[in-house]
N, C-alpha and C positions, 0 to 999 in steps of 0.2 A: 460389411461396411460398404456404403455407396460411394465409390471413388469419384463419381460425377458430381456429387453434392458437395458444396463448399460450406464453410462455417465461419461466421463472424460472431459466434455466441460468447466468446471470452478471449482473454489474452494469454492463456496458458494451455492451449490445445496441442501445440507441437512439443517435441522433446526438449532439445537444447541446441544452442548455437554450435555450429560445427567446430569452432575453435575449442570449445569446452570438451566435446566428445573426443577430439584429437588429443588433447592433453590428458584426458582420462585414460585413453588407450596407451599413450606413451609411458604413463606412470603405473600402469595396471599391476605389474608384477613386482613393483618396489615394496619393500617392507618398511613401514613407518610406525611411529608411536601412535597410539589411539587417542580418542577424546579431544582432538584439536591441538595436540602438542607436537604435531609434525611440522616439517619445514615449510610445506605449502601453506598451511594455515597461518604460520608466522609471517610468511611473505605477504599473504593477503592482508593480514592485520596492518602490516607496515604500509602497504599501499593505500589502505582505507584511511589510516591516520594521516598520511600525507595529503590525500584528497580532501579530507575534512579540516586540515590544518589544526589537528587536535593531537599533539604528540603524546599526551598522557592517557588517551582514551583506552578504555577496556572494551574489547570486541569479542563477541561470542557468536557462533554459528548454530542456528536452530533450523528445523526442517521446514515448517510452514507458517503461514501468517496467523491462523487461529491459535496454534500452539504457542507461537511467540507472544501474541497479545496476552494470552491467559497467563503465561509464565512471568512476563515482565510486570503486568499489572498486579498480580498476586505478590510479587517480590517487593513492589513499592509500597503497597497499602498496608496499613494496620488493620486488625480484625474488624474494627468498627467503622471503617471507611469505605466509600464507594468511588467510582470513577465518573467524572463529569464528561459528557460527550454530546455532540449534536444528536438530535433524535433520529437522524438519518444515518448516524455513524455505524460503521461495520460491526463494532462490538455490541451495538444496541439491537441491530436488526438481523444480520446475516451470520452470526456465529453460534446459533442454536443454544444461546444461554450459557456459553462456555465460561464467561466471567462469573455469572451467578453460581454455576456449578462449582467454581473454585472458592465460593464463599464470600464474594463481594458483589454488592449491588451496583448496577449501572444506573447512573443518574442523568437521564436525557433532558436536554433543554432545547428550545426552539433554535432553528437554523436560519441562515439567510443564504439561499442558493447553495445549500449543502455545507455551509461554513459556520463555525462558531464565531462570535464576535467578542472582543474584549469587554464591551459594555454588558453583554448578556452574562458572561462569566462573573464579572464583578457584582452584578445585581443579584445573581443566584446565591453567591457566597454571603453577601451582606444580608440578604433576606433569611438565609439559614441561621446565621448567628443572632439575628434579631428576634427569632422565634424563641419564646420562653421555654419551649419544650425541646430545644435542639439536642439536649443531652439524651433524649429518648429516641433520637433519629440517627440514621446513617449519615455520617459527616462527609462532605466532599474532601477527598484525600489526594486527588490528582486530576489532571485534565488530559483527555485523549483527543487527538485530531489526526487527520490523514492528509497527505499531499501526494497526488491529487485527492479530492474528496470522493465520496460515493457518486456524486453527480459529475465527476470529471472536472470540477472547478479547481482553481488554484488560490492559495493564500498568497497575497503579495508580501513583500518584505515588510512593508509598513504594518500590515495586519498581523503578521506573525510576531513582529516586535512588540506591538501593543498587547497581544495575548500573553507573550512571555513576561512583560512587565507586570501585568495584572496577576499572573500566576505567582510570580516571585513576591509581589506585595502581600499576597495571602498565604505564602509559604506552601504553594501547591506545585509539586513536580509537574513538568510539562513533557508529555510523551507523544511522539509523532510516528504514526504508522506509514511506512514508505513502501507498501506492497507494490505500487506502480511508480515508484520514485524516478525510474529511468525516463518515463514519459513526461514527468514534470520537468526534469532537468533539461530535456531536449526541446521543450516547447518554447517557441519564440515569445510567448506572452509571459513567461516566467521570469521573475527577477530574484528568486531565492536560490542561493547556491548551497552546496554541501557545507562549506564553512559557516554560512549563516545559520543553518540548521543546528550545527554543532555548538554554535555560540548561544543560540536562543533556547534550545531544548535540553532537558536533563537526560533524556533517553530518546532514541529513535531507532528504527531499523531500515536497512537498505534492502529492498525486495529483490529476490532472485527468481522465485518461482514464476512470477508473471513477467519477468524481464530477462529471459534468455537462459536461465539455469534449468537443470533437470528438476531441482528443488533447492530450497534453502533461503534463509534470511540472515542478514548480518546485523546483529544487535549492537548498537554503539552507545556506550555511556561516556560522554566526553570528559567527565571528571573521574579520575581514577578512584576506584573503590567507592563509587557512589552507592552501589549495592554490594556490601561485603558478602562474600561467599556465594556469588551468583552462580558459579560453576556447580556448587552443591545443590543450590535451589533448582537449577535446571535438571539435574539428575532426579531430584525428588518428583519433578513433574513428568518424568518419563521422556524428557526432551533432549537428553544428552546422546549425541550420535557417537557410537563406538568407533566407527570408521570416519572419524572427523575429517580426515584428509579429503574425503569426497566433496564435502562442502568447501573446504579450504581451496582446493584446486579450482573449483568453479569461480569463486570470488577473486582468486589470484588472476585468473584469466579475464574476468569481466573488468578488472581494474588495471589491466595492462593496455597501454596505448589508447586509453579512454574508450575501450570497447563498449562499456556500459552506456555512455552517452551516444555513441554511434548507432547502436541498435535501437535505442529509444527514438532516435530521429526517424528511423524507418517507419515506426508506428505513427508518428506525428505527420509525416509527409503523406502517408496513405490516408489518414483520417481527414487531413485538409483537402485532399482531392475529392473524397467522397462528399464532404460537407459542401464544397463549392458546387458540385453537380446537383446535389439534392436541392440546394437553394434555387438554382436555375430552373429546376423542374417544379418548384413550388411546394415541395414537401414541408409540412409544418414540423417544427422542432419543439419537443416537449420541454427541453432544457438546453440552454446555451452554455457551451464550454469550449476551451481551446485544445483539449488533450486527446487521448486516444479512444474515448468513449463518445458515441453519438446516439442521442435519444430522439427518435422520430415517432410521429403519430401515424398509424396505419389503420385502415379499416380491417375488420375481421376477415372480410373476403380477400383483401390483398395479402394478409398474413397467411391464409390458407394456400393461396396461389404461390407465394414465395417459398413456403415450407417444402414444396416439391423439389426445389433446386438449391436452396440455401438455408442454413440454420442461423437465425438471429436470436438474441437473448431476450426473453420475456422480462419486462420491467413492471408494468401494472396495467390493469384495465381502467380506461377512462369512463366508458359507459358501455351499453349493450352492443354498440357498433364499432367502437374504436379502442385501440390498444397502443400503449407505448412499448416500442421494441428498441433494444439496444444493439448497436453495431460496435463491436470492439476490434480495433486493429492491434497489431503486436509487432514485435521485433521480426517475426517470421512472415508477415503479410506480404504477399507477392503482388506485382502489378497485374498479373494475369487474373488473380482472384478479385482484385479491385475492379477491373474492367468487366468481369463477368457479373459482379454484383450490380454495378451501375447499369448494365444492359438489362438486367432483370427488373430494375427499378424504373426503367424508362417508360 
């Protein structure tokens, strides 16, 4: 490993927040019940319910985002149904066909800056049922979105409310992927709270893997028993963690003294500083967003030069000479690394 080379390639490159590691060490030799029936998992659930203002919510801890999406989507859909998503959505592009592997079709529709719109969802569903052959086709059975989106953009409260209303009008469960939710909640441009999400969505998850935990995602069903026997379904998918307390301890820590929000703020502050300097220097932005992912256009020559000192995330080639690269900040991004990056981009 080159210790001199820094990385902004993703937001889950480091291990875990020190407070989590400390708590894991303190509790390491305790004997607890397995499968999430331990005292730490119960404490985490209580704190998440309080933060979401959803006292009846069912909460489950899974290991990673793709596993969580595949398990939740399979649990919600009937065998003849698919999941509606933006064509840029994570389940459509970056999960290696995990949803299809589980037996359900992904139904991508056009996006606007990475986001679904209520109008697009409504038009898609109405067009499906207006098709005389729809009984021979995969039916839309739920809607998937993420906050932030793959483009780092945010749904406003008005947009999320409109989508929720359309979904419920068509009896489609609404599921929100919160892999980077800490960075949405901490962003000054955001007006959607956890209670809003719990009110407007039928299912969502609070990301830990990208937001300060060693691993883990907290699946929240605001309505009790929305998915009967989800514990058993999780085990069927190989997603049930025997040492469930390891995930429980992490979320109990993240939801103590609003640590989840505080560490999200670190990523936003670092990203804002980088954006400001890049604008001053005249770098072109491929996408505009306010969260922890920054998409800039670089020449191939500049990419090769930077690669000697810093790792950025490849996004897409524009043409033979230009590439979109992603800069991702995180809960662990340091001022030293930010300053080194900006010096390299000067």
